[in-house]
MISEGU-642413 format. One record per residue (C-alpha): residue number from 1; x, y, z. Coordinates in Angstrom, 2 decimals. Example, Ala and Ser with C-alpha at 12.3 -4.5 7.8 and 13.67 -1.06 7.14 Angstrom:
2
{site 1, {12.30, -4.50, 7.80}} {site 2, {13.67, -1.06, 7.14}} 
end
This chain:
319
{site 1, {179.39, 15.37, 93.59}} {site 2, {181.36, 14.01, 90.22}} {site 3, {182.45, 10.57, 89.90}} {site 4, {184.66, 9.55, 87.07}} {site 5, {184.90, 6.12, 85.37}} {site 6, {187.37, 5.01, 83.07}} {site 7, {187.03, 2.84, 80.39}} {site 8, {189.28, 3.66, 77.34}} {site 9, {187.77, 0.22, 75.13}} {site 10, {185.94, -1.54, 74.33}} {site 11, {183.04, -1.42, 72.96}} {site 12, {180.97, -4.29, 74.97}} {site 13, {183.17, -3.46, 77.32}} {site 14, {181.87, -0.13, 77.65}} {site 15, {178.72, -0.84, 77.62}} {site 16, {178.56, -2.66, 80.29}} {site 17, {179.25, 0.27, 82.49}} {site 18, {175.98, 1.15, 81.70}} {site 19, {174.05, -0.36, 85.32}} {site 20, {176.82, 1.25, 87.53}} {site 21, {176.42, 4.55, 85.49}} {site 22, {172.74, 3.87, 87.00}} {site 23, {173.57, 3.39, 89.78}} {site 24, {176.04, 6.58, 90.41}} {site 25, {173.61, 8.58, 88.83}} {site 26, {170.04, 7.07, 91.16}} {site 27, {172.61, 8.17, 94.14}} {site 28, {172.15, 11.87, 92.88}} {site 29, {175.86, 12.75, 91.67}} {site 30, {177.99, 13.29, 88.53}} {site 31, {178.59, 10.76, 86.43}} {site 32, {181.66, 11.00, 83.97}} {site 33, {183.40, 8.54, 81.79}} {site 34, {186.37, 8.37, 79.53}} {site 35, {186.79, 6.51, 76.53}} {site 36, {189.50, 6.24, 73.11}} {site 37, {187.66, 8.99, 70.57}} {site 38, {186.20, 6.04, 68.22}} {site 39, {184.09, 4.34, 70.81}} {site 40, {182.02, 8.19, 71.30}} {site 41, {178.83, 6.55, 70.21}} {site 42, {178.78, 3.61, 72.78}} {site 43, {179.90, 5.56, 75.19}} {site 44, {176.56, 8.26, 74.72}} {site 45, {174.54, 4.76, 75.03}} {site 46, {176.12, 4.44, 78.73}} {site 47, {174.36, 7.86, 79.71}} {site 48, {176.19, 9.51, 81.27}} {site 49, {176.21, 13.45, 81.79}} {site 50, {179.43, 13.93, 80.83}} {site 51, {182.26, 12.02, 78.18}} {site 52, {185.43, 12.82, 77.61}} {site 53, {187.96, 10.82, 75.04}} {site 54, {191.30, 10.16, 74.19}} {site 55, {192.41, 9.74, 70.43}} {site 56, {196.01, 8.51, 71.62}} {site 57, {198.56, 11.22, 70.54}} {site 58, {202.08, 11.73, 71.96}} {site 59, {201.47, 13.94, 75.40}} {site 60, {197.52, 14.03, 75.02}} {site 61, {197.28, 11.61, 78.37}} {site 62, {199.64, 14.26, 80.13}} {site 63, {196.96, 17.45, 78.87}} {site 64, {193.43, 15.20, 79.75}} {site 65, {194.69, 15.39, 83.66}} {site 66, {194.46, 18.62, 83.96}} {site 67, {191.31, 19.31, 81.97}} {site 68, {189.93, 15.99, 84.44}} {site 69, {191.32, 18.17, 87.37}} {site 70, {189.46, 21.43, 86.94}} {site 71, {186.64, 18.87, 87.38}} {site 72, {187.70, 18.10, 91.05}} {site 73, {186.47, 14.66, 91.52}} {site 74, {185.31, 13.23, 94.72}} {site 75, {186.18, 9.53, 93.75}} {site 76, {187.98, 8.49, 90.19}} {site 77, {186.99, 4.06, 89.31}} {site 78, {189.57, 3.02, 87.21}} {site 79, {187.63, 0.00, 85.11}} {site 80, {190.11, -0.10, 82.38}} {site 81, {193.09, -0.76, 84.42}} {site 82, {195.47, -0.99, 82.00}} {site 83, {199.04, 1.65, 82.93}} {site 84, {196.70, 4.29, 81.13}} {site 85, {193.87, 3.69, 82.98}} {site 86, {196.72, 4.13, 86.18}} {site 87, {198.37, 7.40, 84.76}} {site 88, {195.11, 8.73, 84.65}} {site 89, {193.92, 7.42, 87.83}} {site 90, {196.93, 8.45, 89.94}} {site 91, {197.47, 12.18, 89.29}} {site 92, {193.96, 12.64, 88.28}} {site 93, {192.87, 14.49, 91.55}} {site 94, {190.00, 12.89, 93.75}} {site 95, {189.83, 11.81, 97.42}} {site 96, {188.32, 8.50, 96.74}} {site 97, {190.06, 6.63, 94.19}} {site 98, {189.25, 2.87, 93.28}} {site 99, {189.63, -0.04, 90.74}} {site 100, {187.29, -3.23, 89.75}} {site 101, {189.07, -6.99, 90.16}} {site 102, {190.05, -7.83, 86.89}} {site 103, {189.87, -11.49, 86.28}} {site 104, {192.82, -10.94, 83.14}} {site 105, {194.91, -13.76, 85.13}} {site 106, {192.33, -16.30, 85.40}} {site 107, {190.70, -16.11, 81.70}} {site 108, {194.54, -16.81, 81.28}} {site 109, {194.61, -20.10, 83.83}} {site 110, {190.96, -21.31, 81.89}} {site 111, {192.45, -20.79, 78.48}} {site 112, {195.99, -22.26, 79.28}} {site 113, {194.50, -25.54, 81.49}} {site 114, {190.79, -25.42, 80.63}} {site 115, {189.81, -24.90, 84.25}} {site 116, {186.22, -23.74, 84.31}} {site 117, {185.29, -22.54, 87.56}} {site 118, {181.68, -23.05, 88.53}} {site 119, {180.42, -20.00, 89.04}} {site 120, {180.14, -17.62, 86.43}} {site 121, {180.62, -13.74, 87.94}} {site 122, {179.36, -11.51, 85.17}} {site 123, {181.24, -8.43, 84.39}} {site 124, {178.81, -5.81, 85.15}} {site 125, {178.64, -7.10, 88.11}} {site 126, {182.11, -6.88, 89.26}} {site 127, {181.75, -2.93, 87.92}} {site 128, {178.83, -2.46, 90.80}} {site 129, {181.23, -4.22, 93.10}} {site 130, {183.33, -0.53, 93.26}} {site 131, {180.31, 0.67, 94.73}} {site 132, {178.65, -2.03, 96.87}} {site 133, {177.79, -1.03, 100.34}} {site 134, {179.54, 2.18, 100.19}} {site 135, {177.03, 4.74, 102.28}} {site 136, {177.61, 7.60, 99.97}} {site 137, {175.49, 5.32, 97.06}} {site 138, {172.10, 4.09, 97.64}} {site 139, {171.18, 0.38, 96.76}} {site 140, {170.78, -0.87, 93.18}} {site 141, {166.89, -1.44, 93.40}} {site 142, {166.51, -5.86, 93.48}} {site 143, {165.12, -6.23, 89.29}} {site 144, {164.65, -9.31, 88.23}} {site 145, {165.91, -9.24, 85.12}} {site 146, {165.18, -12.93, 82.22}} {site 147, {166.14, -14.14, 79.81}} {site 148, {162.74, -13.59, 77.98}} {site 149, {163.31, -10.24, 77.09}} {site 150, {160.18, -7.24, 76.25}} {site 151, {157.07, -9.39, 75.48}} {site 152, {155.85, -7.45, 72.08}} {site 153, {152.22, -8.58, 70.88}} {site 154, {152.97, -7.82, 67.08}} {site 155, {151.66, -9.95, 64.15}} {site 156, {155.04, -9.98, 62.06}} {site 157, {158.29, -10.89, 64.49}} {site 158, {161.23, -9.02, 63.76}} {site 159, {164.66, -10.29, 64.22}} {site 160, {167.84, -8.44, 63.67}} {site 161, {170.73, -10.56, 62.98}} {site 162, {174.30, -9.14, 62.76}} {site 163, {176.65, -12.10, 61.61}} {site 164, {180.29, -10.91, 62.19}} {site 165, {182.91, -10.66, 64.73}} {site 166, {185.81, -8.59, 65.26}} {site 167, {187.17, -12.06, 65.56}} {site 168, {187.68, -14.73, 63.10}} {site 169, {187.74, -17.26, 65.04}} {site 170, {184.25, -15.80, 67.29}} {site 171, {182.14, -16.25, 63.87}} {site 172, {179.41, -19.05, 63.71}} {site 173, {179.71, -19.68, 59.95}} {site 174, {176.18, -20.82, 59.35}} {site 175, {174.60, -17.24, 58.90}} {site 176, {173.74, -17.19, 55.35}} {site 177, {171.92, -20.13, 55.48}} {site 178, {169.93, -19.37, 58.95}} {site 179, {169.04, -15.43, 57.51}} {site 180, {167.41, -17.20, 54.26}} {site 181, {165.40, -20.15, 55.94}} {site 182, {164.55, -18.20, 59.03}} {site 183, {163.38, -15.91, 55.98}} {site 184, {160.95, -18.21, 54.63}} {site 185, {159.15, -18.65, 58.13}} {site 186, {155.40, -17.45, 57.97}} {site 187, {154.92, -13.69, 59.74}} {site 188, {159.41, -12.82, 59.65}} {site 189, {161.14, -10.15, 59.39}} {site 190, {164.60, -10.76, 58.93}} {site 191, {167.63, -8.01, 59.41}} {site 192, {171.33, -7.87, 58.26}} {site 193, {173.96, -5.47, 60.10}} {site 194, {177.25, -5.69, 59.74}} {site 195, {180.28, -4.11, 58.78}} {site 196, {181.14, -2.76, 55.25}} {site 197, {184.59, -5.11, 55.30}} {site 198, {181.99, -7.59, 56.04}} {site 199, {179.98, -7.88, 52.70}} {site 200, {182.16, -9.72, 50.79}} {site 201, {181.33, -12.86, 53.63}} {site 202, {177.72, -13.03, 53.25}} {site 203, {176.99, -12.02, 49.91}} {site 204, {174.16, -14.84, 49.63}} {site 205, {172.33, -12.96, 51.83}} {site 206, {173.01, -9.25, 50.15}} {site 207, {171.71, -10.63, 47.32}} {site 208, {168.37, -12.91, 48.29}} {site 209, {165.65, -12.03, 46.32}} {site 210, {163.36, -12.88, 49.34}} {site 211, {160.81, -9.63, 50.50}} {site 212, {161.10, -10.99, 54.34}} {site 213, {165.52, -10.47, 54.33}} {site 214, {166.28, -6.54, 54.53}} {site 215, {170.43, -5.74, 54.52}} {site 216, {170.97, -2.88, 56.59}} {site 217, {174.58, -4.39, 56.05}} {site 218, {177.63, -1.21, 55.99}} {site 219, {174.90, 1.35, 56.05}} {site 220, {174.59, 2.04, 59.59}} {site 221, {176.72, 2.92, 62.43}} {site 222, {177.17, 1.68, 65.73}} {site 223, {173.92, 4.26, 67.28}} {site 224, {171.35, 3.15, 64.31}} {site 225, {172.18, -0.97, 64.42}} {site 226, {171.02, -0.34, 68.98}} {site 227, {168.77, 1.26, 67.43}} {site 228, {167.79, -1.47, 65.04}} {site 229, {169.14, -3.79, 67.81}} {site 230, {166.08, -2.20, 70.34}} {site 231, {163.31, -2.34, 68.05}} {site 232, {163.49, -6.16, 67.69}} {site 233, {161.81, -9.05, 68.82}} {site 234, {165.22, -11.33, 68.97}} {site 235, {169.12, -10.41, 68.13}} {site 236, {171.50, -13.40, 67.16}} {site 237, {174.76, -12.50, 66.75}} {site 238, {178.10, -14.08, 68.29}} {site 239, {179.85, -12.50, 71.02}} {site 240, {180.06, -9.06, 70.01}} {site 241, {179.73, -5.28, 71.24}} {site 242, {176.29, -5.78, 69.34}} {site 243, {174.63, -8.55, 71.92}} {site 244, {175.06, -6.40, 75.00}} {site 245, {173.77, -4.33, 72.98}} {site 246, {170.51, -5.88, 72.74}} {site 247, {171.08, -7.04, 76.85}} {site 248, {170.98, -3.14, 77.09}} {site 249, {167.93, -2.58, 76.09}} {site 250, {166.24, -6.10, 77.41}} {site 251, {166.03, -8.05, 74.16}} {site 252, {166.11, -11.80, 73.55}} {site 253, {168.81, -12.82, 71.96}} {site 254, {170.69, -16.03, 70.96}} {site 255, {174.18, -16.52, 71.19}} {site 256, {177.15, -18.36, 69.67}} {site 257, {179.78, -18.88, 71.82}} {site 258, {183.06, -20.55, 70.08}} {site 259, {186.76, -20.29, 71.32}} {site 260, {185.15, -17.77, 75.10}} {site 261, {183.44, -19.37, 78.11}} {site 262, {180.60, -17.97, 79.67}} {site 263, {183.05, -18.15, 82.50}} {site 264, {184.98, -15.02, 81.66}} {site 265, {181.65, -13.35, 82.09}} {site 266, {180.57, -11.49, 79.04}} {site 267, {177.99, -13.62, 77.75}} {site 268, {176.32, -15.41, 80.05}} {site 269, {173.04, -18.03, 80.70}} {site 270, {171.39, -15.00, 82.98}} {site 271, {170.91, -12.22, 80.09}} {site 272, {171.16, -14.67, 76.85}} {site 273, {169.95, -17.87, 75.55}} {site 274, {173.29, -19.86, 74.27}} {site 275, {174.43, -21.69, 71.52}} {site 276, {177.92, -24.07, 72.47}} {site 277, {179.23, -27.21, 72.33}} {site 278, {181.32, -28.02, 75.54}} {site 279, {185.21, -29.53, 74.16}} {site 280, {188.24, -30.31, 75.84}} {site 281, {189.66, -27.47, 74.14}} {site 282, {187.03, -25.42, 75.06}} {site 283, {188.52, -21.65, 76.19}} {site 284, {191.57, -21.44, 73.16}} {site 285, {191.38, -17.55, 73.42}} {site 286, {190.67, -14.92, 75.60}} {site 287, {189.88, -12.21, 73.29}} {site 288, {188.58, -15.08, 70.12}} {site 289, {191.94, -15.68, 68.14}} {site 290, {192.29, -16.20, 64.13}} {site 291, {193.54, -19.94, 64.51}} {site 292, {191.34, -22.66, 65.45}} {site 293, {194.14, -24.53, 67.15}} {site 294, {192.44, -28.03, 66.30}} {site 295, {192.13, -27.47, 62.66}} {site 296, {188.92, -28.16, 62.44}} {site 297, {186.60, -25.11, 63.97}} {site 298, {184.37, -28.09, 65.58}} {site 299, {183.10, -25.68, 68.85}} {site 300, {181.42, -23.81, 66.06}} {site 301, {180.75, -25.97, 63.14}} {site 302, {179.46, -28.51, 66.06}} {site 303, {176.21, -26.12, 65.75}} {site 304, {174.24, -27.18, 63.22}} {site 305, {171.83, -24.67, 60.93}} {site 306, {168.86, -27.22, 62.07}} {site 307, {169.83, -26.95, 65.76}} {site 308, {169.84, -22.94, 65.44}} {site 309, {166.62, -22.69, 63.70}} {site 310, {164.86, -24.57, 66.26}} {site 311, {166.20, -22.25, 68.94}} {site 312, {164.68, -20.01, 67.50}} {site 313, {161.25, -21.67, 66.45}} {site 314, {160.89, -22.25, 70.63}} {site 315, {161.51, -18.91, 71.22}} {site 316, {159.61, -17.29, 68.91}} {site 317, {156.32, -19.87, 69.74}} {site 318, {156.62, -19.41, 73.32}} {site 319, {156.96, -15.50, 72.95}} 
end
């Protein structure tokens, strides 16, 4: 059977489709993934059999549906749940159509009333719910996942740091100081990744003469960055797509959370070490936001360089 997954964006959400892709492939079905054209690299990392892209041009959806209908899908699963994905799902012929339970309303309740549920369900689990207990799909083999990640017995420990994030409030402000402190540790090599437009924010790192600091900021595409993360002993970053790359490859990670919370289902203690401060103003934004409503940015600033350094040392020592 041919199965179409619709997940136009964004980078991290597309990467989180991989467990569902793996389950469908294990059942012997052919998996197609529909994404926005700019996220084709992330779609490849999810490893479907085939990828369809959408560029957002006028009249493109209609032509896209015509192409999809030639595939004669047995199932269409909407993992986006917006007007465009509904249009594609509705007009793509398939005997079975499903959609995941989106938590957008719940997240807005958390932001508005600071109501935090006790139970946290990861996004990838909600994706898997779309085919759970379905006789057409074999159940997932139960595997114990651990934030310990892959144990690598190497003398030199490689740490990949990704200090950037699309939303300003998601960026922990002390990456420069932490990178320089880590580079002073024995048998540690630090690689900095990021986009070209982030260079000016971290010029201290870029012009450091420490041989243990390697600047790869603006020098890699997403696929190359994923390769660097895959081969690292530890990843340090914010609530971004790069964090999900680390989780996907089982790389131990330290992630800084500020305006968002674990209960959103993207960054949870099941997959990451998390540095966060429990404040009454959190969460303050569904996605991340640009302006701190209190004007203090305490959610990020209260996590000091020394605290982060101690967490990293503890992780490296255990490994």
